[in-house]
C-alpha positions as CSV (number, residue, x, y, z in Angstrom):
1,M,13.5,-4.8,-8.2
2,S,16.8,-4.1,-7.6
3,A,18.1,-0.1,-7.8
4,S,21.5,-0.8,-7.0
5,S,22.3,-0.6,-10.8
6,A,20.6,2.3,-11.2
7,A,22.6,4.1,-7.9
8,A,25.9,3.6,-10.0
9,S,25.1,5.9,-12.2
10,A,22.9,8.4,-10.7
11,P,23.9,11.5,-9.0
12,P,25.2,11.9,-5.7
13,N,22.3,14.3,-4.5
14,S,19.6,12.3,-6.6
15,V,17.8,10.7,-3.5
16,A,17.6,13.9,-1.5
17,R,15.3,15.2,-4.7
18,S,13.2,12.7,-5.4
19,L,12.0,12.8,-1.6
20,A,11.7,16.4,-2.1
21,N,9.9,15.1,-5.6
22,L,7.6,12.9,-3.6
23,E,6.9,15.3,-0.4
24,A,5.6,17.4,-3.4
25,A,3.3,14.8,-4.8
26,A,0.2,13.7,-3.7
27,S,-0.1,10.0,-2.2
28,T,-0.1,6.4,-3.7
29,C,-0.2,3.1,-2.7
30,R,3.2,3.2,-1.6
31,V,3.4,6.5,-0.1
32,L,1.1,8.7,2.4
33,N,2.2,11.8,1.7
34,L,0.7,13.7,4.6
35,A,2.8,16.9,4.1
36,E,0.6,17.3,0.9
37,V,-2.7,16.5,3.2
38,G,-1.8,19.6,5.4
39,R,-0.8,22.1,3.0
40,E,-4.4,21.2,0.9
41,W,-6.5,21.0,3.5
42,G,-4.7,22.4,6.6
43,G,-7.7,25.1,6.5
44,A,-10.2,22.9,6.9
45,A,-11.8,22.2,10.7
46,V,-12.0,17.8,9.6
47,W,-7.8,18.3,9.5
48,R,-7.7,20.2,12.3
49,E,-10.3,18.4,14.5
50,Q,-9.0,15.2,13.5
51,P,-6.2,14.4,12.8
52,L,-4.6,11.1,11.6
53,F,-1.7,11.7,14.2
54,R,-1.2,14.4,17.0
55,A,2.6,14.8,16.5
56,W,2.7,17.8,14.0
57,A,6.1,16.6,12.6
58,L,3.7,12.9,12.2
59,N,1.1,14.2,11.2
60,N,3.0,16.2,8.3
61,A,5.2,13.4,7.8
62,V,5.7,11.4,4.5
63,L,5.4,7.5,4.9
64,V,6.9,5.5,2.1
65,K,6.3,1.4,1.9
66,H,10.3,0.0,1.6
67,R,11.4,-3.2,-0.1
68,P,14.4,-4.0,1.3
69,G,15.1,-6.8,-0.9
70,G,15.4,-10.8,-1.5
71,E,13.1,-12.3,0.9
72,A,12.9,-9.5,3.6
73,P,9.0,-7.8,3.8
74,V,8.3,-4.8,3.6
75,T,9.0,-2.0,6.5
76,T,7.3,1.5,6.5
77,R,9.5,4.4,6.0
78,V,8.4,7.3,8.0
79,H,9.9,10.9,6.9
80,L,9.2,13.2,9.7
81,A,8.2,16.9,8.8
82,G,11.6,19.5,9.5
83,I,11.0,23.4,10.6
84,G,12.5,25.9,8.3
85,G,13.4,24.3,5.1
86,V,15.8,21.5,7.0
87,A,14.0,17.7,6.6
88,G,12.9,16.0,10.2
89,P,14.8,12.6,10.8
90,V,13.8,9.5,9.0
91,I,12.5,6.2,11.0
92,V,12.8,3.2,9.9
93,L,9.9,1.3,11.7
94,G,11.0,-2.1,13.0
95,R,14.8,-0.8,13.2
96,S,16.4,-0.8,17.1
97,G,15.3,2.2,18.8
98,W,12.5,3.5,16.5
99,R,9.9,4.0,19.0
100,E,12.7,6.5,21.1
101,D,14.5,7.6,17.9
102,L,10.4,8.7,16.6
103,A,9.8,10.2,20.3
104,K,12.6,12.4,19.9
105,G,12.0,13.6,16.5
106,C,8.5,14.6,17.4
107,A,9.8,16.1,20.3
108,A,7.3,14.2,21.9
109,D,7.1,12.7,26.1
110,E,6.3,9.3,26.3
111,G,2.3,10.2,27.3
112,P,-1.2,9.2,26.0
113,A,-0.5,11.0,22.9
114,F,2.5,10.0,22.1
115,H,1.2,5.5,22.6
116,A,-2.2,7.1,20.5
117,D,0.7,8.1,17.7
118,L,2.2,4.9,18.1
119,T,-1.1,2.6,17.9
120,V,-2.5,4.5,14.6
121,L,1.9,3.7,13.4
122,Q,1.5,0.7,13.7
123,A,-2.1,-0.2,12.4
124,L,-0.6,1.4,9.3
125,D,2.7,-0.3,9.0
126,E,0.9,-4.3,10.1
127,L,-0.8,-3.3,6.2
128,P,0.8,-3.7,2.9
129,A,0.3,-0.7,1.6
130,F,-1.9,2.8,1.7
131,D,-4.7,1.6,-0.3
132,P,-7.5,4.3,1.1
133,F,-10.4,1.8,1.4
134,L,-7.8,-0.8,3.5
135,V,-6.5,1.7,5.4
136,R,-9.9,2.7,6.6
137,E,-10.6,-0.8,7.2
138,Q,-7.6,-1.0,9.6
139,L,-8.1,1.6,11.8
140,S,-11.8,1.0,12.0
141,R,-10.6,-1.9,13.5
142,L,-9.2,0.3,16.2
143,G,-12.1,1.7,16.7
144,L,-10.3,4.7,14.5
145,G,-12.5,6.9,12.1
146,V,-10.4,8.4,10.1
147,A,-10.8,11.8,8.3
148,P,-11.9,11.6,4.6
149,C,-8.7,13.5,3.5
150,Y,-6.3,10.8,4.9
151,A,-7.6,8.2,3.0
152,P,-9.5,9.9,0.1
153,I,-12.2,7.4,-1.0
154,T,-15.8,8.2,-3.1
155,A,-18.4,6.9,-1.7
156,N,-19.7,5.0,-5.0
157,E,-15.7,3.5,-5.0
158,V,-16.7,2.1,-2.0
159,E,-20.4,0.8,-2.3
160,A,-18.7,-0.9,-5.2
161,V,-15.6,-2.1,-3.3
162,R,-18.3,-3.3,-0.3
163,A,-20.9,-5.0,-3.0
164,F,-17.7,-6.8,-4.5
165,I,-17.1,-8.2,-1.5
166,I,-20.4,-9.1,0.2
167,D,-21.5,-10.8,-3.3
168,E,-18.4,-13.4,-2.9
169,V,-18.9,-13.7,1.1
170,A,-23.2,-14.8,0.5
171,R,-22.2,-17.4,-1.6
172,L,-19.5,-18.9,0.2
173,V,-21.4,-18.3,3.7
174,M,-24.3,-20.1,2.7
175,L,-22.6,-23.2,1.7
176,A,-20.1,-23.2,4.8
177,I,-22.7,-23.6,7.3
178,G,-26.2,-24.4,5.2
179,A,-27.6,-20.3,5.9
180,R,-30.4,-20.3,3.3
181,K,-33.2,-18.0,4.6
182,V,-32.1,-14.4,2.9
183,E,-32.3,-12.9,6.3
184,Q,-29.8,-15.2,8.0
185,T,-27.2,-14.8,5.5
186,A,-27.2,-11.5,5.2
187,K,-27.0,-11.0,9.0
188,L,-23.7,-13.0,8.8
189,V,-22.4,-11.1,6.3
190,G,-22.7,-7.8,7.7
191,A,-21.0,-9.1,10.7
192,I,-18.1,-10.3,8.1
193,M,-18.1,-6.9,6.9
194,S,-18.0,-5.2,10.1
195,A,-14.5,-4.0,11.8
196,Q,-15.6,-5.3,14.9
197,D,-15.9,-8.7,16.4
198,D,-19.3,-10.0,16.4
199,P,-20.7,-13.4,18.5
200,R,-22.6,-14.2,15.3
201,L,-19.2,-15.6,13.2
202,E,-19.1,-18.4,16.0
203,P,-20.5,-20.9,13.8
204,L,-18.9,-19.6,10.8
205,R,-15.5,-20.1,13.6
206,L,-15.9,-23.3,14.2
207,T,-17.1,-24.8,10.6
208,F,-13.3,-24.1,9.8
209,G,-11.9,-24.7,12.7
210,L,-9.5,-21.8,13.9
211,E,-8.7,-20.3,16.7
212,P,-10.5,-16.7,17.2
213,G,-7.6,-14.2,16.9
214,A,-6.3,-16.4,13.7
215,F,-10.1,-16.3,12.2
216,R,-10.7,-12.5,12.9
217,E,-7.0,-11.8,11.4
218,G,-7.8,-14.5,8.2
219,V,-11.5,-12.6,7.8
220,F,-9.8,-9.0,7.3
221,A,-7.0,-10.6,5.4
222,W,-9.5,-12.4,3.2
223,K,-11.7,-9.2,2.5
224,G,-8.2,-8.0,1.8
225,F,-8.2,-10.1,-0.5
226,L,-11.4,-9.3,-2.0
227,Y,-10.6,-6.0,-2.7
228,Y,-7.4,-6.8,-4.6
229,K,-8.9,-8.9,-6.9
230,R,-11.6,-6.6,-8.2
231,L,-8.4,-3.9,-8.7
232,L,-6.0,-6.3,-10.6
233,T,-8.4,-6.6,-13.5
234,Q,-8.1,-2.7,-13.8
235,L,-4.9,-2.6,-12.5
236,K,-3.4,-4.4,-15.0
237,S,-4.3,-2.9,-18.2
238,Q,-3.2,0.6,-16.2
239,T,0.2,-0.9,-15.3
240,N,1.0,-2.6,-19.2
241,I,-0.4,0.5,-21.0
242,A,1.7,2.4,-18.7
243,S,5.0,0.2,-18.7
244,A,4.6,0.5,-22.2
245,E,5.2,4.0,-22.7
246,L,8.4,3.8,-19.9
247,G,9.6,1.5,-23.1
248,R,9.0,3.9,-25.7
249,L,10.5,7.3,-23.5
250,V,12.5,9.6,-26.2
251,L,15.4,11.2,-24.9
252,L,15.6,14.7,-26.1
253,D,19.0,15.6,-27.8
254,P,21.7,16.4,-26.7
255,C,22.0,13.5,-24.6
256,P,25.5,11.8,-24.1
257,P,25.7,8.2,-24.4
258,L,26.3,7.3,-21.0
259,I,23.0,8.5,-19.6
260,G,21.2,6.8,-22.5
261,K,22.5,3.3,-21.1
262,Y,21.5,4.5,-17.9
263,V,18.2,5.0,-19.5
264,E,17.9,2.0,-21.0
265,A,18.6,-0.2,-18.2
266,G,16.6,1.6,-16.2
267,Q,13.4,1.2,-18.6
268,D,14.1,-2.4,-18.7
269,R,14.6,-2.9,-15.0
270,I,11.9,-1.4,-14.4
271,R,9.6,-3.2,-16.7
272,R,10.5,-6.7,-16.0
273,S,9.7,-5.8,-11.9
274,L,6.5,-4.7,-13.1
275,S,5.6,-7.7,-15.6
276,Q,7.1,-10.4,-12.9
277,D,4.6,-8.2,-9.9
278,L,1.6,-8.9,-12.1
279,A,2.4,-12.5,-12.4
280,A,3.4,-12.9,-8.4
281,A,-0.2,-11.1,-8.2
282,A,-2.0,-13.5,-10.2
283,Q,-0.5,-16.7,-8.4
284,L,-1.3,-15.5,-4.9
285,L,-4.9,-14.7,-5.9
286,A,-5.0,-18.2,-7.9
287,V,-4.1,-19.5,-4.3
288,Y,-7.6,-17.8,-3.1
289,D,-9.9,-18.5,-6.3
290,K,-9.0,-22.7,-5.4
291,A,-9.4,-22.3,-2.1
292,F,-12.9,-21.3,-2.9
293,S,-13.7,-23.6,-5.7
294,D,-12.9,-26.3,-3.5
295,L,-15.4,-25.5,-1.3
296,T,-18.5,-24.2,-3.2
297,E,-18.0,-26.2,-6.2
298,Q,-17.2,-29.4,-4.3
299,G,-17.8,-28.9,-0.9
300,D,-14.5,-29.5,0.6
301,P,-13.7,-26.9,3.5
302,R,-10.5,-27.8,4.3
303,T,-8.2,-25.8,1.7
304,F,-10.6,-22.7,2.6
305,R,-9.4,-23.3,6.4
306,E,-6.5,-23.7,5.6
307,F,-6.4,-20.4,3.0
308,L,-7.6,-18.5,5.8
309,A,-5.0,-20.1,8.5
310,A,-2.2,-18.3,6.0
311,A,-4.8,-15.1,4.6
312,P,-2.9,-12.6,6.9
313,A,0.6,-13.6,5.7
314,L,-0.6,-14.1,2.0
315,F,-2.5,-10.7,2.0
316,F,0.9,-8.9,2.7
317,R,2.8,-10.7,0.5
318,L,0.0,-9.8,-2.2
319,G,-0.6,-6.0,-1.0
320,E,3.3,-5.2,-1.9
321,R,2.7,-6.5,-5.4
322,M,-0.3,-4.7,-5.6
323,G,0.9,-1.3,-4.4
324,A,3.8,-1.5,-6.4
325,L,1.7,-1.8,-9.4
326,S,-1.0,0.7,-8.2
327,H,2.0,3.3,-7.8
328,F,4.0,3.1,-10.7
329,A,0.3,3.3,-13.0
330,T,-0.8,6.9,-10.9
331,Y,2.9,7.6,-10.7
332,W,3.5,7.8,-14.3
333,R,0.0,8.9,-15.5
334,R,0.4,12.6,-13.1
335,R,3.9,12.2,-15.0
336,Y,2.1,11.7,-18.4
337,P,-1.2,12.4,-18.8
338,I,-3.3,10.8,-21.8
339,G,-2.5,12.7,-25.0
340,I,0.7,13.8,-23.7
341,K,4.4,13.4,-25.7
342,V,6.5,11.0,-23.8
343,E,9.6,12.8,-24.1
344,A,12.6,13.8,-21.5
345,T,16.0,15.6,-21.2
346,G,18.7,13.0,-19.9
347,A,19.0,14.8,-16.5
348,E,14.4,14.5,-16.4
349,A,14.6,10.9,-17.4
350,C,17.4,9.9,-14.9
351,E,15.7,11.9,-12.2
352,L,12.2,10.3,-13.0
353,L,13.3,7.3,-12.9
354,R,14.7,7.5,-9.7
355,D,11.6,8.7,-8.7
356,I,10.2,5.6,-9.7
357,D,12.5,3.3,-8.2
358,I,12.2,5.1,-4.7
359,G,8.3,5.4,-5.0
360,L,8.2,1.1,-5.4
361,G,10.2,1.8,-2.3
362,D,13.2,-0.2,-4.0
363,W,16.5,2.0,-3.0
364,P,19.9,0.9,-1.0
365,E,20.2,1.2,2.3
366,G,22.9,3.7,2.3
367,E,21.4,5.8,0.0
368,A,18.3,6.2,1.9
369,A,20.2,6.9,5.3
370,A,22.4,9.6,3.3
371,A,19.5,11.5,2.3
372,A,18.5,11.6,5.7
């Protein structure tokens, strides 16, 4: 989804205003709003004793996954917390000098605390989206526990996700290495579900002929694929319903014709992009389904080996799409709960479209720099 056409008609301060709106809203898969976490949990011991980041400006920041457009991968944009109502600097991970800019923005020296923050930040940057389950899994791989307030997900939901993943993993383990005994299969599945390296997985690694590092990253991405496979069914329905509601958005009078054209173009652009994201996510999941079918139904491990080798890159591409869909569905339903009339003034509709664009990470670099 390109925001360039939207930018042409949007008010000059629309990006800055939309950033303020993001800071006031709860987190989504595209936006990790640590400022809101601090406002809600700042008085709790768990927030003080288990901060996600040591630096105050970083632990109260807003992290946004940004899609530069074209073939460029998603990047992480960090809007550091400011003081006295003044916005802090914006750090784009991967950009030249970003570590130095981050240290300056956090007023931090290059000591152990800052390097610990860098480790966490880079781990989050490696994820395509901020899904709470994946955030917890990623930080667990580093031996880092995360306070529940930073990645909120119910115990029932965690168990449901893990049960879905375990069921699929167990079927493959039994076929791949002939683990027919329930106890043996359970041990291997437990090792795969563990966030740590486990020597019990060596037979499975050798079966697929992958180097230790490639196998470890492939297994993590495989679990990510299964997480998204379970999620897509409900997300597809939620996205289609919300997209249809966006298409029926009623503009309240009086509304200048130019604003009406801008809103109509924005509705079409966003809905078209969502359809493309749904189709792309389904195609990527089909790659996994084909590999799984070849192994479990035809006994051919070659396609699955190829999948594991390519899984980290495929997982990131899948997560980009799923993160955008999840963000839109969540953001839209918060803005228009079931039963609420889908209507807005012209100015409100323009701001709504801009909020959606920025939340999806689709905004021009020039405007982002100006907003910072």
